[in-house]
DORO-850603 format. One record per residue (C-alpha): x, z, y; residue in one letter; residue number from 0. Coordinates in pm, 1 decimal, decimal comma. Layout:
<nodes>
+----------+----------+----------+---------+-----+
!       xx !       zz !       yy ! residuo ! num !
+----------+----------+----------+---------+-----+
!        X !        Z !        Y !       a ! NUM !
...
+----------+----------+----------+---------+-----+
</nodes>
This chain:
<nodes>
+----------+----------+----------+---------+-----+
!       xx !       zz !       yy ! residuo ! num !
+----------+----------+----------+---------+-----+
!      8,7 !      0,0 !      5,7 !       x !   0 !
!    156,7 !   -105,5 !    325,7 !       x !   1 !
!    150,7 !    156,0 !    627,1 !       x !   2 !
!    248,3 !    125,3 !    990,1 !       x !   3 !
!    230,2 !    460,5 !   1187,0 !       x !   4 !
!    290,9 !    477,9 !   1541,3 !       x !   5 !
!    367,2 !    797,5 !   1733,9 !       x !   6 !
!    505,3 !    887,6 !   2069,8 !       x !   7 !
!    227,3 !    794,0 !   2285,8 !       x !   8 !
!    141,8 !   1059,4 !   2543,9 !       x !   9 !
!     53,4 !   1103,2 !   2895,4 !       x !  10 !
!    329,0 !    997,0 !   3145,0 !       x !  11 !
!    364,8 !    989,7 !   3487,9 !       x !  12 !
!    442,8 !    663,0 !   3675,3 !       x !  13 !
!    808,7 !    597,2 !   3658,9 !       x !  14 !
!    863,2 !    824,1 !   3363,7 !       x !  15 !
!   1003,5 !    712,1 !   3019,3 !       x !  16 !
!    863,3 !    732,5 !   2664,3 !       x !  17 !
!    956,1 !    617,6 !   2338,9 !       x !  18 !
!    746,2 !    488,4 !   2076,4 !       x !  19 !
!    811,9 !    504,1 !   1691,9 !       x !  20 !
!    671,6 !    303,7 !   1406,4 !       x !  21 !
!    742,4 !    395,4 !   1039,4 !       x !  22 !
!    685,4 !    127,1 !    783,7 !       x !  23 !
!    616,9 !    165,5 !    425,8 !       x !  24 !
!    519,9 !    -50,1 !    116,1 !       x !  25 !
!    690,1 !   -353,2 !    257,2 !       x !  26 !
!   1029,9 !   -502,2 !    264,5 !       x !  27 !
!   1091,4 !   -373,9 !    625,4 !       x !  28 !
!   1414,7 !   -541,9 !    684,6 !       x !  29 !
!   1302,4 !   -872,2 !    593,4 !       x !  30 !
!   1000,1 !   -867,2 !    876,1 !       x !  31 !
!    994,9 !   -971,1 !   1225,8 !       x !  32 !
!    844,7 !   -667,8 !   1413,9 !       x !  33 !
!    647,9 !   -658,0 !   1715,8 !       x !  34 !
!    472,8 !   -439,5 !   1960,1 !       x !  35 !
!    142,4 !   -529,2 !   2104,7 !       x !  36 !
!    -86,1 !   -326,0 !   2351,1 !       x !  37 !
!   -452,8 !   -316,5 !   2440,9 !       x !  38 !
!   -592,6 !   -169,1 !   2752,0 !       x !  39 !
!   -984,1 !    -95,5 !   2767,7 !       x !  40 !
!  -1179,8 !   -415,2 !   2824,4 !       x !  41 !
!   -898,3 !   -642,2 !   2826,2 !       x !  42 !
!   -748,3 !   -854,4 !   2531,4 !       x !  43 !
!   -459,0 !   -732,6 !   2315,0 !       x !  44 !
!   -127,1 !   -897,2 !   2451,2 !       x !  45 !
!    212,7 !   -911,7 !   2303,5 !       x !  46 !
!    480,7 !   -670,8 !   2443,3 !       x !  47 !
!    808,3 !   -717,3 !   2239,6 !       x !  48 !
!    920,4 !   -848,0 !   1920,9 !       x !  49 !
!   1267,8 !   -793,0 !   1720,1 !       x !  50 !
!   1398,2 !  -1026,3 !   1453,0 !       x !  51 !
!   1495,3 !   -882,9 !   1101,7 !       x !  52 !
!   1848,0 !   -781,1 !   1173,3 !       x !  53 !
!   1760,3 !   -674,0 !   1531,2 !       x !  54 !
!   1989,7 !   -960,4 !   1681,6 !       x !  55 !
!   1689,2 !  -1132,4 !   1862,9 !       x !  56 !
!   1438,3 !  -1007,4 !   2100,8 !       x !  57 !
!   1163,8 !  -1122,2 !   2301,9 !       x !  58 !
!    942,6 !   -950,8 !   2578,7 !       x !  59 !
!    680,8 !  -1031,0 !   2812,5 !       x !  60 !
!    779,2 !  -1099,3 !   3130,9 !       x !  61 !
!    607,7 !   -776,3 !   3284,8 !       x !  62 !
!    818,8 !   -543,7 !   3084,4 !       x !  63 !
!   1160,9 !   -737,1 !   3077,5 !       x !  64 !
!   1413,8 !   -475,4 !   3205,0 !       x !  65 !
!   1215,1 !   -182,6 !   3158,2 !       x !  66 !
!   1124,3 !   -179,8 !   2790,4 !       x !  67 !
!   1371,2 !   -201,8 !   2514,2 !       x !  68 !
!   1282,8 !   -268,0 !   2149,0 !       x !  69 !
!   1513,0 !   -177,5 !   1872,1 !       x !  70 !
!   1496,4 !   -108,7 !   1508,3 !       x !  71 !
!   1656,8 !     92,3 !   1214,9 !       x !  72 !
!   1631,1 !    -80,6 !    911,8 !       x !  73 !
!   1774,0 !    194,1 !    704,5 !       x !  74 !
!   1474,1 !    419,8 !    856,5 !       x !  75 !
!   1219,7 !    145,5 !    808,1 !       x !  76 !
!   1141,7 !    207,5 !   1181,9 !       x !  77 !
!   1087,7 !     15,4 !   1496,7 !       x !  78 !
!   1106,9 !    158,7 !   1833,6 !       x !  79 !
!    998,1 !     88,6 !   2175,9 !       x !  80 !
!   1170,5 !    239,0 !   2474,9 !       x !  81 !
!    963,7 !    222,4 !   2770,1 !       x !  82 !
!   1123,4 !    316,6 !   3117,2 !       x !  83 !
!    963,4 !    287,1 !   3463,5 !       x !  84 !
!    616,3 !    331,7 !   3317,7 !       x !  85 !
!    328,8 !    192,9 !   3577,8 !       x !  86 !
!    -29,3 !    265,8 !   3540,9 !       x !  87 !
!    -45,5 !   -113,7 !   3449,3 !       x !  88 !
!    127,1 !    -14,6 !   3123,7 !       x !  89 !
!   -143,4 !    218,8 !   3013,8 !       x !  90 !
!   -294,0 !     96,2 !   2693,6 !       x !  91 !
!   -306,0 !    170,0 !   2294,2 !       x !  92 !
!     10,3 !     24,4 !   2164,8 !       x !  93 !
!     15,0 !   -121,1 !   1813,2 !       x !  94 !
!    322,3 !   -212,1 !   1593,6 !       x !  95 !
!    293,7 !   -495,5 !   1366,5 !       x !  96 !
!    492,5 !   -679,8 !   1101,7 !       x !  97 !
!    495,5 !  -1053,9 !   1003,0 !       x !  98 !
!    484,9 !  -1207,4 !    667,5 !       x !  99 !
!    803,0 !  -1189,8 !    449,7 !       x ! 100 !
!   1083,6 !  -1376,9 !    657,0 !       x ! 101 !
!    877,5 !  -1526,9 !    929,2 !       x ! 102 !
!   1078,3 !  -1589,5 !   1227,6 !       x ! 103 !
!   1025,3 !  -1459,8 !   1590,4 !       x ! 104 !
!    664,9 !  -1473,0 !   1744,4 !       x ! 105 !
!    451,4 !  -1380,9 !   2020,5 !       x ! 106 !
!    131,0 !  -1463,9 !   1858,1 !       x ! 107 !
!    -80,1 !  -1162,6 !   1718,3 !       x ! 108 !
!   -230,2 !  -1393,0 !   1443,5 !       x ! 109 !
!    111,5 !  -1445,3 !   1319,5 !       x ! 110 !
!    137,7 !  -1074,8 !   1218,6 !       x ! 111 !
!     22,5 !   -969,8 !    875,2 !       x ! 112 !
!     29,0 !   -590,3 !    884,5 !       x ! 113 !
!    -78,9 !   -351,8 !   1188,3 !       x ! 114 !
!    -66,4 !     20,3 !   1255,5 !       x ! 115 !
!   -330,1 !    220,1 !   1390,8 !       x ! 116 !
!   -198,0 !    238,9 !   1744,8 !       x ! 117 !
!    -67,2 !    522,2 !   1957,3 !       x ! 118 !
!   -235,5 !    562,9 !   2310,5 !       x ! 119 !
!    -10,5 !    566,5 !   2645,2 !       x ! 120 !
!   -173,3 !    703,8 !   2939,3 !       x ! 121 !
!     10,3 !    666,5 !   3274,1 !       x ! 122 !
!    -99,3 !    876,4 !   3568,3 !       x ! 123 !
!    -13,8 !    739,8 !   3943,3 !       x ! 124 !
+----------+----------+----------+---------+-----+
</nodes>
């Protein structure tokens, strides 16, 4: 049974930093592109960041470039999202996701096979 479990979402103030984690089990983690997505109330889910199997390649949406960093620890089956300089526009439920085995980097949510349950990030101004 595949599980992706996110954690680290809490209330933060504008300008603060948060570090989200996602622990995967039941899948070949080191052979999966991993992504972070977010969805704010009343809005569509949007791509945030993705990282390749070995961590050598990363992609980000423009609005988080320079503020967010995605990383992974394959030995721990964990992917991280370090978020700095939070703004109220970053408030959302954040989801981690895994692609099918050996699928390349992608920003499309439909390309991801497994999803976590989400962790909420609230940012106060």
